[in-house]
Every structure is written in structure tokens, then in C-alpha cells.
N, C-alpha and C positions, 0 to 999 in steps of 0.2 A: 459358673465357670468363667474365669478371667481370660480376656483375650491375650493372644502370644503376640500380636502386633505392637511394635514399638510405638509410643506416642510421638508424633511428629507435628510440627506447627509450620503454618502458613508463612510463605516468605514475604508475602505482602501485608496482612493484616495481623501476623503473628498469633492467630487463633488456631485452635486445635482441628487438625484435618480429621473429617470423619472416617471412622474405620474402613469403610467401603473404598474409599480413594486411597487411603493409606495403603491397602493391599496392593495397589496399582502402583505403589511407590510415587504416587502424586507428591508434589511440593507445595501445591496451592490448595485451599479448603474448596474452591470453586472455580468455575470458569471465568467469573466476572473478577475475581482476585487475579488471575492469571494475566487478563487482559489489561487491568489497571497496573500490574506490575511492568508490564512490557511498555505501556504507554508511558509511565514514568521513568523506566530506563532509558527509552530511546528519545524522549522529549530532549535531551541534552544534544542529540544529533539532528534536531530540526534544522532544514537547510535556511529557514527564515525565522531565527530565533526572536526576532523583534515582533513578529506577527503571530499572535496566539490563536486567532480565528482560522480554523481549518479551511473554511470556505474561501477565505481570501488567498490561503497558501495554494489551493487548488486552482483557483482562478489565475493566479500568477504562473502556475506550472502549464495549464492550458494555452495561455498566451505565449509562453516562451515555445512550446511546441508548434504552435500555430505559426509563429514567425520563422521558426526554423524550416517548417515545411514550405512556406511561401518563398523563402530563400532559396530553397531546392527546386522551386518550378512548379509546386503543386497549387492546385485551386483548392482552398480551405474553408469548411463551412462549419461554424460552431453552434452547439445546441443552445436554444434559448431557455429551456427549462432544466432545472437541476435533477429532475426525475427522468430525463431521456435515458435510454439503455447504452448509450455511448457519448462520449465528450465532444468529438470532432468527426468531421467527414471530410475525406479527400477525393478529388476527381483525378484519376491517372487514365489518360486516354478516354475511354468510354466507360471506365470501370469505376464504381463508387466503393470506396473502402472505409470501414467504421473503425475508429480510434479510440481506445480508453487510454486516458491520461492517468498515471500514479505518481505523486511526489514520493520519492525514495530517499534514503540516505545509506551511509556505510555503516557497518556494524563495527563493534571494537577490534573485530578479526579482520576487517576490510572487506567482507562480503557485502553485496548489494542487498538491502532490506527493504521489503514493500509489502503493502497489505495485498492479499489475494483478492483479485476482483470479484465482486458479488455475482456476476453473470457472465456468460461466455457470449455476449451479444456483440462482439467486435472482431475485426480482422487483425488489427495491429495493437499491440501494448506497448505505450510510449512510457518509459521510466525517466523521470526527470531528477537527475542529480544535481548538486550545487554547481558541478564543474562541466557536466556534459548531459546528453539526452540518449537514452539506449532505445532502440525499437526491435521489438521482438514479434514476429520475425524482422530480419532485417529489411529496410525497404528495398534494397537492391534484388532481393529474392522474390519479390512478390511479382507475378507475371502481368 
């Protein structure tokens, strides 16, 4: 018996999408193709186009956030290991807050696009754009 599912092809690799995924209206043949497609698509929006190494881009973002927080009067501590659960820590009064830094960009529609943090071991998410830094939640709202 022939399947009634229309043959569809992956947006990234142009290969045939497996029937099981096609039933769910998938446009990529696998999660790997989906990730590769978005990486390729948003590469043009890289805030540091001359720097291809993601570690260097991340270090630049962490240093920008550190400088911004120092300017705002916080004591800032930076993680020495790339495997730490957060990137920075700041001291506010007697409270230590953990900060996760993400390098972000604007999508073609103007929305802020960033990778979801892999863990929830932070108190503040710092989104670094080319022209500004967004803190979630805002620093002013932290008691």
C-alpha cells in the first residue's frame, strides 16, 4: 500500500524527509539538519563577523558585561573554567548573584534571538547585542 504522505525534501540537505517526520509537517530530515540550517542562516547576523571562533566571541561578550557591571558599581567575578555553571558572579551588598552571558543578534524581523541556556544555574541572564546589553530580569528589580 502506497503512502498518502506527499514526498517532501529537507530545507538544509535537500534529502527526502522520513515519512514519520513528514506526517508532523517537518521541514528538516533531522534535528541536526535543523540546527545546521539555523546556524547557517543566522551566521550573517554574527555581531563579530571577523571572529569565527565561538569561544572568542563568548569571551568578548563576557568582558563587555563585566565592564558594564563594573561601571554600574558592582563587584564582578569571572569564572576561570569554561565548564562552570555560570559565566560571572556579582556581589550586590551581601548577596552573590550568578550571571549567564549569551551573545545574541537580531533576527530579520527585528526580534532578539539567542540560544536557550543549557542550565538554570543563574540568577540573571545577560543578552549581549552589538549595540546594547539586556539583563533578564532587569538589574533594578533584583532585591
